C-alpha positions as CSV (number, residue, x, y, z in Angstrom):
1,M,0.0,0.0,0.0
2,D,1.4,3.4,-1.1
3,A,1.5,6.2,1.5
4,V,1.0,8.8,-1.3
5,S,-0.9,8.3,-4.5
6,P,1.3,8.3,-7.6
7,T,-1.2,10.6,-9.3
8,L,-0.7,13.1,-6.5
9,I,3.0,12.9,-6.9
10,N,2.7,13.5,-10.7
11,L,0.4,16.5,-10.0
12,I,2.9,18.0,-7.6
13,I,5.7,17.6,-10.1
14,F,3.6,19.1,-12.9
15,V,2.7,22.2,-10.7
16,L,6.4,22.6,-9.7
17,A,7.5,22.4,-13.3
18,I,5.0,25.2,-14.2
19,Y,6.3,27.3,-11.3
20,V,10.0,26.8,-12.1
21,G,9.4,27.3,-15.8
22,Y,7.5,30.5,-15.3
23,H,10.3,32.0,-13.1
24,V,13.1,30.8,-15.5
25,V,11.5,32.4,-18.5
26,W,10.7,35.7,-16.9
27,T,14.3,36.1,-15.6
28,V,15.8,35.8,-19.1
29,T,17.5,38.9,-20.4
30,P,16.1,40.4,-23.6
31,A,19.3,39.6,-25.5
32,L,18.7,35.9,-25.0
33,H,15.0,35.7,-26.1
34,T,15.8,34.8,-29.7
35,P,18.1,31.9,-28.8
36,L,15.6,30.8,-26.2
37,M,12.8,30.7,-28.8
38,A,15.1,28.7,-31.1
39,V,15.6,26.1,-28.4
40,T,11.9,26.0,-27.6
41,N,11.1,25.4,-31.3
42,A,13.6,22.4,-31.3
43,I,12.0,21.0,-28.1
44,S,8.5,21.4,-29.7
45,A,9.7,19.5,-32.8
46,I,10.8,16.6,-30.5
47,V,7.4,16.7,-28.9
48,I,5.8,16.4,-32.3
49,V,7.8,13.2,-33.0
50,G,7.0,11.8,-29.6
51,A,3.3,12.6,-30.0
52,M,3.2,10.9,-33.4
53,L,4.8,7.8,-31.9
54,A,2.4,7.8,-29.0
55,A,-0.6,8.2,-31.2
56,A,0.6,5.5,-33.5
57,L,1.3,3.0,-30.8
58,T,-1.9,3.4,-28.7
59,E,-4.8,1.1,-29.3
60,T,-7.7,3.1,-27.8
61,P,-9.6,5.8,-29.7
62,T,-9.2,8.2,-26.8
63,G,-5.4,7.7,-26.9
64,K,-5.4,8.4,-30.7
65,V,-7.5,11.6,-30.2
66,F,-5.1,12.9,-27.5
67,G,-2.1,12.0,-29.7
68,V,-3.5,13.9,-32.7
69,L,-4.3,16.8,-30.4
70,A,-0.8,16.8,-29.0
71,V,0.6,16.8,-32.5
72,A,-1.6,19.7,-33.6
73,L,-0.8,21.8,-30.5
74,A,2.9,21.2,-30.8
75,A,2.8,22.1,-34.5
76,V,1.1,25.4,-33.7
77,N,3.8,26.0,-31.1
78,V,6.6,25.4,-33.6
79,F,5.1,27.5,-36.4
80,G,4.2,30.3,-34.1
81,G,7.7,30.2,-32.5
82,F,9.3,30.5,-35.9
83,L,7.1,33.5,-36.8
84,V,8.0,35.2,-33.5
85,T,11.7,34.4,-33.9
86,R,11.6,35.8,-37.5
87,R,10.0,39.0,-36.3
88,M,12.5,39.4,-33.5
89,L,15.4,38.9,-35.9
90,E,14.0,41.5,-38.2
91,M,14.1,44.1,-35.4
92,F,17.9,43.7,-35.3
93,R,18.5,44.2,-39.0
94,K,20.0,47.4,-40.2
95,K,17.7,49.6,-42.2
96,D,18.6,50.2,-45.8
97,K,20.1,53.7,-46.3
98,K,18.3,54.1,-49.7
99,A,14.9,53.3,-48.1
100,A,15.6,55.7,-45.2
101,A,16.7,58.5,-47.7
102,A,13.6,58.0,-49.8
103,G,11.4,58.2,-46.7
104,D,13.0,61.5,-45.7
105,K,12.4,63.1,-49.1
106,Q,8.7,62.5,-49.1
């Protein structure tokens, strides 16, 4: 007989992971946001592969539905992350001198 339910232990780990993740992300300096997004995109791509494997190996319809849902959410995360990363990198590009001069003449 277990003193503490394994479900309760998993719930505690999940809540602590959310708490630690929140504090880690909010303490990142702005200069590191772009590399952090790139790493997050890579992790989400790994999640997609794992979700596809889990969905393929499960036998119940509920498991397949959750597997497809996991793939869809991870895919949205990857594509959204790449869009945000691209916008952030565009902020650091130098403006074209010709475009700036043309804008000043008008």
